[in-house]
CHARMM-style PDB file with segment names, atoms N, HN, CA, C and O in Angstrom:
ATOM      1  N   MET     1      65.909  78.515  57.095  1.00  0.00      PROA
ATOM      2  CA  MET     1      66.711  77.816  56.103  1.00  0.00      PROA
ATOM      3  C   MET     1      67.834  78.742  55.661  1.00  0.00      PROA
ATOM      4  O   MET     1      67.595  79.869  55.226  1.00  0.00      PROA
ATOM      5  N   LYS     2      69.048  78.255  55.776  1.00  0.00      PROA
ATOM      6  HN  LYS     2      69.243  77.340  56.129  1.00  0.00      PROA
ATOM      7  CA  LYS     2      70.205  79.098  55.457  1.00  0.00      PROA
ATOM      8  C   LYS     2      70.873  78.622  54.174  1.00  0.00      PROA
ATOM      9  O   LYS     2      71.474  77.548  54.125  1.00  0.00      PROA
ATOM     10  N   ILE     3      70.756  79.433  53.153  1.00  0.00      PROA
ATOM     11  HN  ILE     3      70.268  80.305  53.193  1.00  0.00      PROA
ATOM     12  CA  ILE     3      71.412  79.159  51.878  1.00  0.00      PROA
ATOM     13  C   ILE     3      72.333  80.336  51.585  1.00  0.00      PROA
ATOM     14  O   ILE     3      71.923  81.495  51.636  1.00  0.00      PROA
ATOM     15  N   GLU     4      73.583  80.015  51.278  1.00  0.00      PROA
ATOM     16  HN  GLU     4      73.917  79.073  51.237  1.00  0.00      PROA
ATOM     17  CA  GLU     4      74.543  81.052  50.916  1.00  0.00      PROA
ATOM     18  C   GLU     4      75.149  80.698  49.570  1.00  0.00      PROA
ATOM     19  O   GLU     4      75.462  79.539  49.299  1.00  0.00      PROA
ATOM     20  N   ILE     5      75.309  81.708  48.736  1.00  0.00      PROA
ATOM     21  HN  ILE     5      75.055  82.650  48.957  1.00  0.00      PROA
ATOM     22  CA  ILE     5      75.914  81.485  47.428  1.00  0.00      PROA
ATOM     23  C   ILE     5      77.149  82.362  47.293  1.00  0.00      PROA
ATOM     24  O   ILE     5      77.287  83.390  47.956  1.00  0.00      PROA
ATOM     25  N   ASP     6      78.033  81.928  46.424  1.00  0.00      PROA
ATOM     26  HN  ASP     6      77.921  81.093  45.885  1.00  0.00      PROA
ATOM     27  CA  ASP     6      79.249  82.681  46.142  1.00  0.00      PROA
ATOM     28  C   ASP     6      79.194  83.115  44.682  1.00  0.00      PROA
ATOM     29  O   ASP     6      79.424  82.319  43.772  1.00  0.00      PROA
ATOM     30  N   LYS     7      78.888  84.382  44.479  1.00  0.00      PROA
ATOM     31  HN  LYS     7      78.701  85.029  45.218  1.00  0.00      PROA
ATOM     32  CA  LYS     7      78.724  84.889  43.112  1.00  0.00      PROA
ATOM     33  C   LYS     7      80.043  84.928  42.343  1.00  0.00      PROA
ATOM     34  O   LYS     7      80.039  85.036  41.117  1.00  0.00      PROA
ATOM     35  N   LYS     8      81.167  84.841  43.050  1.00  0.00      PROA
ATOM     36  HN  LYS     8      81.170  84.754  44.046  1.00  0.00      PROA
ATOM     37  CA  LYS     8      82.472  84.866  42.390  1.00  0.00      PROA
ATOM     38  C   LYS     8      82.943  83.465  42.008  1.00  0.00      PROA
ATOM     39  O   LYS     8      83.923  83.306  41.280  1.00  0.00      PROA
ATOM     40  N   SER     9      82.242  82.464  42.500  1.00  0.00      PROA
ATOM     41  HN  SER     9      81.446  82.593  43.091  1.00  0.00      PROA
ATOM     42  CA  SER     9      82.590  81.081  42.196  1.00  0.00      PROA
ATOM     43  C   SER     9      82.296  80.794  40.729  1.00  0.00      PROA
ATOM     44  O   SER     9      81.443  81.442  40.123  1.00  0.00      PROA
ATOM     45  N   GLY    10      82.992  79.837  40.171  1.00  0.00      PROA
ATOM     46  HN  GLY    10      83.685  79.310  40.664  1.00  0.00      PROA
ATOM     47  CA  GLY    10      82.739  79.453  38.789  1.00  0.00      PROA
ATOM     48  C   GLY    10      81.530  78.537  38.659  1.00  0.00      PROA
ATOM     49  O   GLY    10      81.124  78.191  37.549  1.00  0.00      PROA
ATOM     50  N   ILE    11      80.954  78.144  39.791  1.00  0.00      PROA
ATOM     51  HN  ILE    11      81.283  78.425  40.693  1.00  0.00      PROA
ATOM     52  CA  ILE    11      79.800  77.240  39.786  1.00  0.00      PROA
ATOM     53  C   ILE    11      78.532  78.059  39.539  1.00  0.00      PROA
ATOM     54  O   ILE    11      78.305  79.060  40.219  1.00  0.00      PROA
ATOM     55  N   PRO    12      77.702  77.646  38.571  1.00  0.00      PROA
ATOM     56  CA  PRO    12      76.461  78.390  38.315  1.00  0.00      PROA
ATOM     57  C   PRO    12      75.624  78.534  39.585  1.00  0.00      PROA
ATOM     58  O   PRO    12      75.546  77.618  40.404  1.00  0.00      PROA
ATOM     59  N   LEU    13      75.000  79.703  39.729  1.00  0.00      PROA
ATOM     60  HN  LEU    13      75.063  80.447  39.064  1.00  0.00      PROA
ATOM     61  CA  LEU    13      74.238  80.000  40.946  1.00  0.00      PROA
ATOM     62  C   LEU    13      73.115  79.005  41.196  1.00  0.00      PROA
ATOM     63  O   LEU    13      72.875  78.619  42.340  1.00  0.00      PROA
ATOM     64  N   TYR    14      72.417  78.581  40.130  1.00  0.00      PROA
ATOM     65  HN  TYR    14      72.612  78.895  39.201  1.00  0.00      PROA
ATOM     66  CA  TYR    14      71.307  77.660  40.334  1.00  0.00      PROA
ATOM     67  C   TYR    14      71.803  76.318  40.874  1.00  0.00      PROA
ATOM     68  O   TYR    14      71.106  75.662  41.648  1.00  0.00      PROA
ATOM     69  N   LEU    15      73.010  75.913  40.466  1.00  0.00      PROA
ATOM     70  HN  LEU    15      73.577  76.447  39.837  1.00  0.00      PROA
ATOM     71  CA  LEU    15      73.578  74.662  40.988  1.00  0.00      PROA
ATOM     72  C   LEU    15      73.979  74.809  42.448  1.00  0.00      PROA
ATOM     73  O   LEU    15      73.836  73.871  43.232  1.00  0.00      PROA
ATOM     74  N   GLN    16      74.479  75.981  42.814  1.00  0.00      PROA
ATOM     75  HN  GLN    16      74.596  76.743  42.177  1.00  0.00      PROA
ATOM     76  CA  GLN    16      74.825  76.219  44.213  1.00  0.00      PROA
ATOM     77  C   GLN    16      73.569  76.119  45.089  1.00  0.00      PROA
ATOM     78  O   GLN    16      73.597  75.514  46.161  1.00  0.00      PROA
ATOM     79  N   ILE    17      72.481  76.711  44.625  1.00  0.00      PROA
ATOM     80  HN  ILE    17      72.458  77.202  43.754  1.00  0.00      PROA
ATOM     81  CA  ILE    17      71.217  76.663  45.372  1.00  0.00      PROA
ATOM     82  C   ILE    17      70.735  75.218  45.476  1.00  0.00      PROA
ATOM     83  O   ILE    17      70.364  74.749  46.552  1.00  0.00      PROA
ATOM     84  N   LYS    18      70.747  74.532  44.353  1.00  0.00      PROA
ATOM     85  HN  LYS    18      71.048  74.914  43.479  1.00  0.00      PROA
ATOM     86  CA  LYS    18      70.299  73.133  44.302  1.00  0.00      PROA
ATOM     87  C   LYS    18      71.094  72.269  45.272  1.00  0.00      PROA
ATOM     88  O   LYS    18      70.510  71.521  46.057  1.00  0.00      PROA
ATOM     89  N   HSD    19      72.417  72.366  45.227  1.00  0.00      PROA
ATOM     90  HN  HSD    19      72.892  72.974  44.590  1.00  0.00      PROA
ATOM     91  CA  HSD    19      73.269  71.546  46.088  1.00  0.00      PROA
ATOM     92  C   HSD    19      73.070  71.886  47.562  1.00  0.00      PROA
ATOM     93  O   HSD    19      73.121  71.000  48.415  1.00  0.00      PROA
ATOM     94  N   GLN    20      72.845  73.156  47.864  1.00  0.00      PROA
ATOM     95  HN  GLN    20      72.804  73.875  47.171  1.00  0.00      PROA
ATOM     96  CA  GLN    20      72.656  73.535  49.258  1.00  0.00      PROA
ATOM     97  C   GLN    20      71.321  73.034  49.802  1.00  0.00      PROA
ATOM     98  O   GLN    20      71.235  72.654  50.970  1.00  0.00      PROA
ATOM     99  N   ILE    21      70.292  73.029  48.979  1.00  0.00      PROA
ATOM    100  HN  ILE    21      70.362  73.337  48.031  1.00  0.00      PROA
ATOM    101  CA  ILE    21      69.002  72.486  49.426  1.00  0.00      PROA
ATOM    102  C   ILE    21      69.149  70.990  49.703  1.00  0.00      PROA
ATOM    103  O   ILE    21      68.630  70.488  50.701  1.00  0.00      PROA
ATOM    104  N   LYS    22      69.851  70.281  48.827  1.00  0.00      PROA
ATOM    105  HN  LYS    22      70.273  70.688  48.017  1.00  0.00      PROA
ATOM    106  CA  LYS    22      70.095  68.853  49.047  1.00  0.00      PROA
ATOM    107  C   LYS    22      70.874  68.635  50.346  1.00  0.00      PROA
ATOM    108  O   LYS    22      70.576  67.717  51.110  1.00  0.00      PROA
ATOM    109  N   LYS    23      71.867  69.480  50.586  1.00  0.00      PROA
ATOM    110  HN  LYS    23      72.109  70.226  49.965  1.00  0.00      PROA
ATOM    111  CA  LYS    23      72.680  69.365  51.799  1.00  0.00      PROA
ATOM    112  C   LYS    23      71.829  69.621  53.046  1.00  0.00      PROA
ATOM    113  O   LYS    23      71.974  68.927  54.052  1.00  0.00      PROA
ATOM    114  N   LEU    24      70.950  70.609  52.979  1.00  0.00      PROA
ATOM    115  HN  LEU    24      70.831  71.173  52.162  1.00  0.00      PROA
ATOM    116  CA  LEU    24      70.067  70.903  54.110  1.00  0.00      PROA
ATOM    117  C   LEU    24      69.174  69.705  54.430  1.00  0.00      PROA
ATOM    118  O   LEU    24      68.913  69.413  55.597  1.00  0.00      PROA
ATOM    119  N   LEU    25      68.713  69.020  53.401  1.00  0.00      PROA
ATOM    120  HN  LEU    25      68.926  69.257  52.453  1.00  0.00      PROA
ATOM    121  CA  LEU    25      67.888  67.823  53.596  1.00  0.00      PROA
ATOM    122  C   LEU    25      68.711  66.697  54.216  1.00  0.00      PROA
ATOM    123  O   LEU    25      68.258  66.040  55.153  1.00  0.00      PROA
ATOM    124  N   ARG    26      69.917  66.474  53.699  1.00  0.00      PROA
ATOM    125  HN  ARG    26      70.285  67.008  52.938  1.00  0.00      PROA
ATOM    126  CA  ARG    26      70.784  65.409  54.232  1.00  0.00      PROA
ATOM    127  C   ARG    26      71.134  65.648  55.694  1.00  0.00      PROA
ATOM    128  O   ARG    26      71.153  64.713  56.495  1.00  0.00      PROA
ATOM    129  N   ASN    27      71.411  66.903  56.040  1.00  0.00      PROA
ATOM    130  HN  ASN    27      71.395  67.663  55.390  1.00  0.00      PROA
ATOM    131  CA  ASN    27      71.815  67.245  57.407  1.00  0.00      PROA
ATOM    132  C   ASN    27      70.635  67.315  58.374  1.00  0.00      PROA
ATOM    133  O   ASN    27      70.829  67.420  59.586  1.00  0.00      PROA
ATOM    134  N   GLY    28      69.422  67.257  57.845  1.00  0.00      PROA
ATOM    135  HN  GLY    28      69.265  67.171  56.862  1.00  0.00      PROA
ATOM    136  CA  GLY    28      68.253  67.348  58.711  1.00  0.00      PROA
ATOM    137  C   GLY    28      67.856  68.775  59.054  1.00  0.00      PROA
ATOM    138  O   GLY    28      66.941  68.991  59.849  1.00  0.00      PROA
ATOM    139  N   ASP    29      68.542  69.756  58.457  1.00  0.00      PROA
ATOM    140  HN  ASP    29      69.285  69.581  57.812  1.00  0.00      PROA
ATOM    141  CA  ASP    29      68.186  71.160  58.703  1.00  0.00      PROA
ATOM    142  C   ASP    29      66.896  71.530  57.976  1.00  0.00      PROA
ATOM    143  O   ASP    29      66.228  72.503  58.325  1.00  0.00      PROA
ATOM    144  N   LEU    30      66.563  70.747  56.976  1.00  0.00      PROA
ATOM    145  HN  LEU    30      67.106  69.957  56.692  1.00  0.00      PROA
ATOM    146  CA  LEU    30      65.313  70.908  56.237  1.00  0.00      PROA
ATOM    147  C   LEU    30      64.613  69.561  56.308  1.00  0.00      PROA
ATOM    148  O   LEU    30      65.129  68.550  55.831  1.00  0.00      PROA
ATOM    149  N   LYS    31      63.447  69.563  56.903  1.00  0.00      PROA
ATOM    150  HN  LYS    31      63.028  70.384  57.291  1.00  0.00      PROA
ATOM    151  CA  LYS    31      62.711  68.317  57.124  1.00  0.00      PROA
ATOM    152  C   LYS    31      61.867  67.960  55.899  1.00  0.00      PROA
ATOM    153  O   LYS    31      61.369  68.848  55.208  1.00  0.00      PROA
ATOM    154  N   PRO    32      61.705  66.662  55.629  1.00  0.00      PROA
ATOM    155  CA  PRO    32      60.821  66.250  54.536  1.00  0.00      PROA
ATOM    156  C   PRO    32      59.411  66.816  54.757  1.00  0.00      PROA
ATOM    157  O   PRO    32      58.854  66.722  55.851  1.00  0.00      PROA
ATOM    158  N   GLY    33      58.858  67.399  53.707  1.00  0.00      PROA
ATOM    159  HN  GLY    33      59.311  67.475  52.819  1.00  0.00      PROA
ATOM    160  CA  GLY    33      57.532  67.992  53.798  1.00  0.00      PROA
ATOM    161  C   GLY    33      57.520  69.445  54.246  1.00  0.00      PROA
ATOM    162  O   GLY    33      56.481  70.103  54.205  1.00  0.00      PROA
ATOM    163  N   GLU    34      58.676  69.949  54.675  1.00  0.00      PROA
ATOM    164  HN  GLU    34      59.520  69.415  54.709  1.00  0.00      PROA
ATOM    165  CA  GLU    34      58.767  71.348  55.100  1.00  0.00      PROA
ATOM    166  C   GLU    34      58.694  72.257  53.883  1.00  0.00      PROA
ATOM    167  O   GLU    34      59.284  71.964  52.842  1.00  0.00      PROA
ATOM    168  N   GLN    35      57.968  73.360  54.018  1.00  0.00      PROA
ATOM    169  HN  GLN    35      57.489  73.598  54.863  1.00  0.00      PROA
ATOM    170  CA  GLN    35      57.791  74.266  52.884  1.00  0.00      PROA
ATOM    171  C   GLN    35      59.040  75.094  52.645  1.00  0.00      PROA
ATOM    172  O   GLN    35      59.637  75.640  53.573  1.00  0.00      PROA
ATOM    173  N   LEU    36      59.420  75.172  51.379  1.00  0.00      PROA
ATOM    174  HN  LEU    36      58.935  74.729  50.625  1.00  0.00      PROA
ATOM    175  CA  LEU    36      60.553  76.003  50.965  1.00  0.00      PROA
ATOM    176  C   LEU    36      60.065  77.430  50.723  1.00  0.00      PROA
ATOM    177  O   LEU    36      58.872  77.651  50.514  1.00  0.00      PROA
ATOM    178  N   PRO    37      60.979  78.395  50.752  1.00  0.00      PROA
ATOM    179  CA  PRO    37      60.583  79.770  50.423  1.00  0.00      PROA
ATOM    180  C   PRO    37      60.093  79.833  48.975  1.00  0.00      PROA
ATOM    181  O   PRO    37      60.484  79.015  48.143  1.00  0.00      PROA
ATOM    182  N   THR    38      59.248  80.796  48.689  1.00  0.00      PROA
ATOM    183  HN  THR    38      58.930  81.460  49.365  1.00  0.00      PROA
ATOM    184  CA  THR    38      58.807  80.983  47.306  1.00  0.00      PROA
ATOM    185  C   THR    38      60.013  81.389  46.459  1.00  0.00      PROA
ATOM    186  O   THR    38      61.025  81.861  46.977  1.00  0.00      PROA
ATOM    187  N   GLU    39      59.884  81.200  45.170  1.00  0.00      PROA
ATOM    188  HN  GLU    39      59.062  80.817  44.749  1.00  0.00      PROA
ATOM    189  CA  GLU    39      60.968  81.595  44.265  1.00  0.00      PROA
ATOM    190  C   GLU    39      61.281  83.076  44.440  1.00  0.00      PROA
ATOM    191  O   GLU    39      62.445  83.475  44.467  1.00  0.00      PROA
ATOM    192  N   ARG    40      60.253  83.868  44.555  1.00  0.00      PROA
ATOM    193  HN  ARG    40      59.308  83.544  44.533  1.00  0.00      PROA
ATOM    194  CA  ARG    40      60.444  85.318  44.702  1.00  0.00      PROA
ATOM    195  C   ARG    40      61.178  85.642  46.001  1.00  0.00      PROA
ATOM    196  O   ARG    40      62.131  86.421  46.000  1.00  0.00      PROA
ATOM    197  N   ASP    41      60.734  85.044  47.108  1.00  0.00      PROA
ATOM    198  HN  ASP    41      59.960  84.411  47.109  1.00  0.00      PROA
ATOM    199  CA  ASP    41      61.364  85.327  48.403  1.00  0.00      PROA
ATOM    200  C   ASP    41      62.840  84.926  48.416  1.00  0.00      PROA
ATOM    201  O   ASP    41      63.697  85.684  48.871  1.00  0.00      PROA
ATOM    202  N   LEU    42      63.124  83.720  47.908  1.00  0.00      PROA
ATOM    203  HN  LEU    42      62.429  83.105  47.538  1.00  0.00      PROA
ATOM    204  CA  LEU    42      64.505  83.250  47.922  1.00  0.00      PROA
ATOM    205  C   LEU    42      65.379  84.073  46.973  1.00  0.00      PROA
ATOM    206  O   LEU    42      66.533  84.365  47.285  1.00  0.00      PROA
ATOM    207  N   SER    43      64.829  84.445  45.821  1.00  0.00      PROA
ATOM    208  HN  SER    43      63.891  84.208  45.568  1.00  0.00      PROA
ATOM    209  CA  SER    43      65.621  85.247  44.877  1.00  0.00      PROA
ATOM    210  C   SER    43      65.936  86.627  45.462  1.00  0.00      PROA
ATOM    211  O   SER    43      67.029  87.153  45.255  1.00  0.00      PROA
ATOM    212  N   GLU    44      64.991  87.208  46.183  1.00  0.00      PROA
ATOM    213  HN  GLU    44      64.103  86.781  46.350  1.00  0.00      PROA
ATOM    214  CA  GLU    44      65.247  88.510  46.815  1.00  0.00      PROA
ATOM    215  C   GLU    44      66.275  88.384  47.929  1.00  0.00      PROA
ATOM    216  O   GLU    44      67.154  89.233  48.075  1.00  0.00      PROA
ATOM    217  N   ARG    45      66.157  87.320  48.711  1.00  0.00      PROA
ATOM    218  HN  ARG    45      65.443  86.631  48.592  1.00  0.00      PROA
ATOM    219  CA  ARG    45      67.079  87.123  49.832  1.00  0.00      PROA
ATOM    220  C   ARG    45      68.507  86.877  49.340  1.00  0.00      PROA
ATOM    221  O   ARG    45      69.464  87.371  49.937  1.00  0.00      PROA
ATOM    222  N   LEU    46      68.650  86.118  48.255  1.00  0.00      PROA
ATOM    223  HN  LEU    46      67.873  85.717  47.770  1.00  0.00      PROA
ATOM    224  CA  LEU    46      69.981  85.804  47.718  1.00  0.00      PROA
ATOM    225  C   LEU    46      70.473  86.839  46.712  1.00  0.00      PROA
ATOM    226  O   LEU    46      71.623  86.804  46.274  1.00  0.00      PROA
ATOM    227  N   GLU    47      69.585  87.756  46.355  1.00  0.00      PROA
ATOM    228  HN  GLU    47      68.650  87.785  46.710  1.00  0.00      PROA
ATOM    229  CA  GLU    47      69.894  88.795  45.372  1.00  0.00      PROA
ATOM    230  C   GLU    47      70.321  88.187  44.037  1.00  0.00      PROA
ATOM    231  O   GLU    47      71.350  88.543  43.464  1.00  0.00      PROA
ATOM    232  N   VAL    48      69.488  87.254  43.564  1.00  0.00      PROA
ATOM    233  HN  VAL    48      68.652  86.965  44.030  1.00  0.00      PROA
ATOM    234  CA  VAL    48      69.661  86.643  42.251  1.00  0.00      PROA
ATOM    235  C   VAL    48      68.329  86.741  41.516  1.00  0.00      PROA
ATOM    236  O   VAL    48      67.311  87.088  42.115  1.00  0.00      PROA
ATOM    237  N   SER    49      68.334  86.437  40.229  1.00  0.00      PROA
ATOM    238  HN  SER    49      69.161  86.155  39.743  1.00  0.00      PROA
ATOM    239  CA  SER    49      67.087  86.514  39.487  1.00  0.00      PROA
ATOM    240  C   SER    49      66.159  85.376  39.902  1.00  0.00      PROA
ATOM    241  O   SER    49      66.604  84.324  40.361  1.00  0.00      PROA
ATOM    242  N   ARG    50      64.885  85.607  39.733  1.00  0.00      PROA
ATOM    243  HN  ARG    50      64.523  86.461  39.360  1.00  0.00      PROA
ATOM    244  CA  ARG    50      63.897  84.588  40.066  1.00  0.00      PROA
ATOM    245  C   ARG    50      64.086  83.357  39.175  1.00  0.00      PROA
ATOM    246  O   ARG    50      63.840  82.231  39.607  1.00  0.00      PROA
ATOM    247  N   ASN    51      64.522  83.576  37.936  1.00  0.00      PROA
ATOM    248  HN  ASN    51      64.722  84.491  37.586  1.00  0.00      PROA
ATOM    249  CA  ASN    51      64.771  82.466  37.019  1.00  0.00      PROA
ATOM    250  C   ASN    51      65.856  81.524  37.546  1.00  0.00      PROA
ATOM    251  O   ASN    51      65.799  80.317  37.307  1.00  0.00      PROA
ATOM    252  N   THR    52      66.831  82.064  38.251  1.00  0.00      PROA
ATOM    253  HN  THR    52      66.878  83.044  38.445  1.00  0.00      PROA
ATOM    254  CA  THR    52      67.899  81.252  38.825  1.00  0.00      PROA
ATOM    255  C   THR    52      67.329  80.281  39.856  1.00  0.00      PROA
ATOM    256  O   THR    52      67.644  79.091  39.840  1.00  0.00      PROA
ATOM    257  N   VAL    53      66.489  80.798  40.751  1.00  0.00      PROA
ATOM    258  HN  VAL    53      66.233  81.765  40.764  1.00  0.00      PROA
ATOM    259  CA  VAL    53      65.865  79.960  41.776  1.00  0.00      PROA
ATOM    260  C   VAL    53      64.907  78.974  41.111  1.00  0.00      PROA
ATOM    261  O   VAL    53      64.844  77.806  41.494  1.00  0.00      PROA
ATOM    262  N   SER    54      64.171  79.447  40.121  1.00  0.00      PROA
ATOM    263  HN  SER    54      64.222  80.396  39.809  1.00  0.00      PROA
ATOM    264  CA  SER    54      63.222  78.592  39.412  1.00  0.00      PROA
ATOM    265  C   SER    54      63.935  77.399  38.775  1.00  0.00      PROA
ATOM    266  O   SER    54      63.437  76.275  38.823  1.00  0.00      PROA
ATOM    267  N   MET    55      65.089  77.647  38.186  1.00  0.00      PROA
ATOM    268  HN  MET    55      65.493  78.561  38.147  1.00  0.00      PROA
ATOM    269  CA  MET    55      65.850  76.579  37.560  1.00  0.00      PROA
ATOM    270  C   MET    55      66.305  75.544  38.589  1.00  0.00      PROA
ATOM    271  O   MET    55      66.240  74.341  38.338  1.00  0.00      PROA
ATOM    272  N   ALA    56      66.767  76.019  39.749  1.00  0.00      PROA
ATOM    273  HN  ALA    56      66.820  76.997  39.953  1.00  0.00      PROA
ATOM    274  CA  ALA    56      67.193  75.102  40.814  1.00  0.00      PROA
ATOM    275  C   ALA    56      66.012  74.264  41.287  1.00  0.00      PROA
ATOM    276  O   ALA    56      66.133  73.047  41.428  1.00  0.00      PROA
ATOM    277  N   TYR    57      64.874  74.902  41.531  1.00  0.00      PROA
ATOM    278  HN  TYR    57      64.776  75.890  41.416  1.00  0.00      PROA
ATOM    279  CA  TYR    57      63.679  74.190  41.991  1.00  0.00      PROA
ATOM    280  C   TYR    57      63.213  73.176  40.947  1.00  0.00      PROA
ATOM    281  O   TYR    57      62.843  72.053  41.290  1.00  0.00      PROA
ATOM    282  N   LYS    58      63.232  73.574  39.663  1.00  0.00      PROA
ATOM    283  HN  LYS    58      63.532  74.486  39.384  1.00  0.00      PROA
ATOM    284  CA  LYS    58      62.772  72.665  38.601  1.00  0.00      PROA
ATOM    285  C   LYS    58      63.641  71.410  38.534  1.00  0.00      PROA
ATOM    286  O   LYS    58      63.127  70.302  38.379  1.00  0.00      PROA
ATOM    287  N   GLU    59      64.943  71.584  38.651  1.00  0.00      PROA
ATOM    288  HN  GLU    59      65.361  72.484  38.777  1.00  0.00      PROA
ATOM    289  CA  GLU    59      65.836  70.416  38.621  1.00  0.00      PROA
ATOM    290  C   GLU    59      65.592  69.511  39.824  1.00  0.00      PROA
ATOM    291  O   GLU    59      65.618  68.287  39.698  1.00  0.00      PROA
ATOM    292  N   LEU    60      65.357  70.109  40.985  1.00  0.00      PROA
ATOM    293  HN  LEU    60      65.336  71.103  41.087  1.00  0.00      PROA
ATOM    294  CA  LEU    60      65.087  69.313  42.187  1.00  0.00      PROA
ATOM    295  C   LEU    60      63.762  68.562  42.067  1.00  0.00      PROA
ATOM    296  O   LEU    60      63.639  67.441  42.560  1.00  0.00      PROA
ATOM    297  N   VAL    61      62.775  69.170  41.419  1.00  0.00      PROA
ATOM    298  HN  VAL    61      62.875  70.081  41.018  1.00  0.00      PROA
ATOM    299  CA  VAL    61      61.493  68.498  41.186  1.00  0.00      PROA
ATOM    300  C   VAL    61      61.712  67.313  40.242  1.00  0.00      PROA
ATOM    301  O   VAL    61      61.197  66.221  40.482  1.00  0.00      PROA
ATOM    302  N   LEU    62      62.477  67.530  39.171  1.00  0.00      PROA
ATOM    303  HN  LEU    62      62.896  68.416  38.975  1.00  0.00      PROA
ATOM    304  CA  LEU    62      62.750  66.455  38.213  1.00  0.00      PROA
ATOM    305  C   LEU    62      63.505  65.298  38.860  1.00  0.00      PROA
ATOM    306  O   LEU    62      63.331  64.143  38.469  1.00  0.00      PROA
ATOM    307  N   GLU    63      64.338  65.606  39.842  1.00  0.00      PROA
ATOM    308  HN  GLU    63      64.479  66.544  40.159  1.00  0.00      PROA
ATOM    309  CA  GLU    63      65.094  64.567  40.555  1.00  0.00      PROA
ATOM    310  C   GLU    63      64.282  63.962  41.692  1.00  0.00      PROA
ATOM    311  O   GLU    63      64.766  63.086  42.408  1.00  0.00      PROA
ATOM    312  N   ASP    64      63.052  64.426  41.857  1.00  0.00      PROA
ATOM    313  HN  ASP    64      62.658  65.137  41.275  1.00  0.00      PROA
ATOM    314  CA  ASP    64      62.145  63.940  42.904  1.00  0.00      PROA
ATOM    315  C   ASP    64      62.687  64.208  44.312  1.00  0.00      PROA
ATOM    316  O   ASP    64      62.463  63.428  45.237  1.00  0.00      PROA
ATOM    317  N   VAL    65      63.402  65.324  44.453  1.00  0.00      PROA
ATOM    318  HN  VAL    65      63.584  65.958  43.702  1.00  0.00      PROA
ATOM    319  CA  VAL    65      63.928  65.726  45.753  1.00  0.00      PROA
ATOM    320  C   VAL    65      62.907  66.610  46.466  1.00  0.00      PROA
ATOM    321  O   VAL    65      62.728  66.517  47.680  1.00  0.00      PROA
ATOM    322  N   ILE    66      62.245  67.461  45.698  1.00  0.00      PROA
ATOM    323  HN  ILE    66      62.390  67.537  44.712  1.00  0.00      PROA
ATOM    324  CA  ILE    66      61.197  68.325  46.250  1.00  0.00      PROA
ATOM    325  C   ILE    66      59.940  68.154  45.401  1.00  0.00      PROA
ATOM    326  O   ILE    66      59.972  67.590  44.308  1.00  0.00      PROA
ATOM    327  N   ARG    67      58.853  68.652  45.935  1.00  0.00      PROA
ATOM    328  HN  ARG    67      58.827  69.110  46.823  1.00  0.00      PROA
ATOM    329  CA  ARG    67      57.567  68.580  45.223  1.00  0.00      PROA
ATOM    330  C   ARG    67      56.958  69.975  45.181  1.00  0.00      PROA
ATOM    331  O   ARG    67      56.927  70.690  46.183  1.00  0.00      PROA
ATOM    332  N   SER    68      56.479  70.340  44.009  1.00  0.00      PROA
ATOM    333  HN  SER    68      56.504  69.760  43.196  1.00  0.00      PROA
ATOM    334  CA  SER    68      55.821  71.627  43.818  1.00  0.00      PROA
ATOM    335  C   SER    68      54.327  71.385  43.627  1.00  0.00      PROA
ATOM    336  O   SER    68      53.908  70.627  42.752  1.00  0.00      PROA
ATOM    337  N   ILE    69      53.529  72.055  44.474  1.00  0.00      PROA
ATOM    338  HN  ILE    69      53.869  72.671  45.184  1.00  0.00      PROA
ATOM    339  CA  ILE    69      52.079  71.918  44.390  1.00  0.00      PROA
ATOM    340  C   ILE    69      51.501  73.285  44.030  1.00  0.00      PROA
ATOM    341  O   ILE    69      51.545  74.218  44.830  1.00  0.00      PROA
ATOM    342  N   PRO    70      50.953  73.393  42.802  1.00  0.00      PROA
ATOM    343  CA  PRO    70      50.415  74.684  42.371  1.00  0.00      PROA
ATOM    344  C   PRO    70      49.382  75.240  43.366  1.00  0.00      PROA
ATOM    345  O   PRO    70      48.463  74.543  43.798  1.00  0.00      PROA
ATOM    346  N   GLY    71      49.569  76.503  43.704  1.00  0.00      PROA
ATOM    347  HN  GLY    71      50.315  77.069  43.353  1.00  0.00      PROA
ATOM    348  CA  GLY    71      48.661  77.169  44.623  1.00  0.00      PROA
ATOM    349  C   GLY    71      48.986  76.913  46.090  1.00  0.00      PROA
ATOM    350  O   GLY    71      48.420  77.569  46.965  1.00  0.00      PROA
ATOM    351  N   LYS    72      49.881  75.978  46.375  1.00  0.00      PROA
ATOM    352  HN  LYS    72      50.340  75.445  45.664  1.00  0.00      PROA
ATOM    353  CA  LYS    72      50.226  75.637  47.766  1.00  0.00      PROA
ATOM    354  C   LYS    72      51.653  76.006  48.096  1.00  0.00      PROA
ATOM    355  O   LYS    72      51.918  76.598  49.143  1.00  0.00      PROA
ATOM    356  N   GLY    73      52.594  75.656  47.197  1.00  0.00      PROA
ATOM    357  HN  GLY    73      52.379  75.175  46.347  1.00  0.00      PROA
ATOM    358  CA  GLY    73      53.989  75.939  47.461  1.00  0.00      PROA
ATOM    359  C   GLY    73      54.895  74.799  47.050  1.00  0.00      PROA
ATOM    360  O   GLY    73      54.485  73.861  46.366  1.00  0.00      PROA
ATOM    361  N   THR    74      56.142  74.906  47.489  1.00  0.00      PROA
ATOM    362  HN  THR    74      56.475  75.668  48.044  1.00  0.00      PROA
ATOM    363  CA  THR    74      57.156  73.908  47.177  1.00  0.00      PROA
ATOM    364  C   THR    74      57.600  73.276  48.486  1.00  0.00      PROA
ATOM    365  O   THR    74      57.918  73.974  49.449  1.00  0.00      PROA
ATOM    366  N   PHE    75      57.618  71.946  48.514  1.00  0.00      PROA
ATOM    367  HN  PHE    75      57.360  71.378  47.732  1.00  0.00      PROA
ATOM    368  CA  PHE    75      57.896  71.213  49.752  1.00  0.00      PROA
ATOM    369  C   PHE    75      58.990  70.178  49.541  1.00  0.00      PROA
ATOM    370  OT1 PHE    75      59.356  69.466  50.476  1.00  0.00      PROA
TER     371      PHE     75
END
């Protein structure tokens, strides 16, 4: 899964992550039911705080785009 963010952009980082995950789903690069990286893994890879990734994931869960299953992961 390829997510890139632009830290110099005026767009909040969590929104960039959120929009890119949606785009990956639309393009078929991310399949329904496919497991997403953990918040920790994605935050380390993007070099952002874990709270930033958590916020993006929480909004996607609220929009029913992804599902978070405690102890299993985010899909």
